[in-house]
N, C-alpha and C positions, 0 to 999 in steps of 0.2 A: 436589440442587447445592442449596449456599446463595443467598441475593438477589445476598449480598454476589460469592460466584462469579458471579452471572447480569451483575452490573452490573461487574463485572474484565471478561467476558469481548465484555459491547459494547462496549468500549471500544476490546475491542486489535481486534475488528475492524473497528469505522472510524480503525482509526489511518493507515492508506493517503490518508485524506484529507488529511491533516494532512503528509504526505510530498508529495502530488502537489502539493495548494497550494505547502510550501515552491519542490521544485523547481520548478512556476513563473512564481514570482520571484526564481527565480536563470537561467534560461532569458527575461527580462524585461531582468532586469539588470540585461546587458553578454553582449553576444552574442559575446564573445570566446574562445580554443579552454580555458580553462584552468576560464572560471566556465562554461562547456558542461562539462567534465569532471565538472565538484562538480557541476552538477543534475544529470545522470546517476545519479550514490552515492546522491544525498538519495533519486528516485524508487528507484534498488535496493534503495533500504534497504527501502521501504515493503513490497517484502517480506516479511522478516523474519516482521512478527508473520502474515502471512495466511496462511505458509507453515506455521508455529510453530502457532498453529492447525487447523492443516487437520491435521497431526500430532498432533497432540492426542484431535483426532476420530476419526481413522485408528485409534489404540490405545485407543482408548475404548468405539470400534466401534461408535461414535455417529453422525446427522444434524446435518453441521456448520448446516445453517441460510440462512437468509436474508443473515445477516452474513459468508459462504461469497459467497453470489451479489451483495452490495455490496462488499466487499473486490478479490479477483478481478474483480467489471466496471470495477469504477471507478481499476486498475491497469491492468487488458489498454488497453481501451479511452483514456487519456490517453499510454498506452505506446505506442502506434500515432502522438494525433495527436504527441507528442513528435518521436515518430521521423520521422512524414512533414514536421516544419518543420525539427527542426534535426539529423536524423540521418546 
């Protein structure tokens, strides 16, 4: 794998942090039902890069590494916290 591919892969594994941050801001900005729906959609969109990278790792039959732990971990933990506070 080239160095450029590794950088792109690391960035894709880290993308959920951006989605989680934006969802958190949306939850905090307004507690109305429409804003909460948008926040949940943003949170759900954070799963797209993680699932895509997991699918790619499975297709290439290789270990996804610590990036998978970070991406899935942050989504799972914040998902539970968001659900507990806004579910």
